[in-house]
C-alpha positions in Angstrom: 0.0 0.0 0.0 1.1 3.5 -0.7 1.7 5.6 2.4 -0.2 8.9 2.9 -3.1 8.3 0.6 -5.4 6.3 2.8 -7.9 7.9 5.2 -7.5 7.4 8.9 -10.1 5.0 10.3 -11.2 5.5 13.9 -14.0 4.3 16.1 -17.2 6.4 15.8 -20.6 6.1 17.5 -23.5 6.3 15.1 -26.8 7.3 16.7 -30.3 6.9 15.1 -32.4 9.5 17.0 -35.6 8.2 15.6 -35.2 4.7 17.2 -33.0 5.7 20.1 -30.4 3.2 18.8 -26.6 3.6 18.8 -23.7 1.5 17.5 -19.9 1.7 17.5 -18.1 1.2 14.2 -14.9 2.2 12.4 -15.3 5.2 10.1 -13.5 8.2 8.5 -16.5 10.5 9.0 -15.7 13.9 10.5 -17.8 15.1 13.5 -17.7 17.9 16.0 -19.7 16.1 18.8 -18.5 13.3 21.2 -20.3 10.9 23.4 -19.3 8.6 26.2 -19.8 5.0 25.1 -20.7 1.9 27.2 -17.1 1.0 27.7 -16.4 4.3 29.4 -14.4 5.8 26.6 -15.4 8.9 24.7 -15.9 8.6 20.9 -16.9 11.0 18.1 -20.7 11.0 17.6 -22.4 11.0 14.2 -26.2 11.3 14.1 -28.2 9.4 11.5 -31.7 10.1 10.2 -32.4 6.4 9.6 -30.8 3.1 10.3 -31.7 -0.6 10.4 -33.4 0.0 13.7 -35.9 2.5 12.2 -36.1 1.6 8.5 -39.5 -0.1 7.6 -37.7 -2.8 5.5 -35.8 -4.1 8.6 -38.5 -3.4 11.2 -41.5 -4.8 9.3 -43.5 -1.7 10.3 -44.8 0.4 7.4 -46.0 4.0 7.7 -49.3 4.6 6.0 -49.6 8.1 4.7 -52.8 10.0 4.5 -53.3 9.5 0.8 -57.0 10.4 1.0 -56.1 13.9 2.1 -53.6 14.2 -0.6 -56.0 13.1 -3.3 -58.7 15.4 -2.1 -56.2 18.3 -2.0 -55.2 17.6 -5.6 -58.8 17.3 -6.8 -59.8 20.6 -5.1 -56.8 22.3 -6.6 -57.7 21.3 -10.2 -61.5 20.9 -10.0 -62.1 24.1 -12.1 -59.5 23.3 -14.7 -59.7 21.1 -17.7 -57.7 18.4 -15.8 -60.3 18.2 -13.0 -63.4 17.7 -15.1 -64.6 14.1 -15.6 -65.9 12.9 -19.0 -69.4 14.1 -19.6 -69.1 17.0 -17.1 -68.2 19.6 -19.7 -70.8 22.2 -20.2 -72.4 22.1 -23.6 -71.7 25.1 -25.7 -74.6 27.3 -26.7 -75.2 27.6 -30.5 -73.8 30.7 -32.0 -76.2 33.4 -33.2 -75.8 32.4 -36.8 -76.8 28.8 -36.0 -80.0 29.7 -34.2 -81.8 30.8 -37.3 
């Protein structure tokens, strides 16, 4: 291996705030925060938005979003436009003055 081109690996604590889950791993990530770990040593802390402890694929718990509310919001937004009208709802056009004769 060439010297001076490889990053320095060090132990880092990764914390998933959503699941209140932490784990210690080796990484090159740069952090400003530190935390005291279970072994009594202090390690750099990196906060995660999601990990295997909170991801639906690994937990088996899916979040169901309020799709009904989203659909209604979309329909209300476009109900007066050409996109919001259903087939057969279009107002029939009145005959022009020339055609009335």
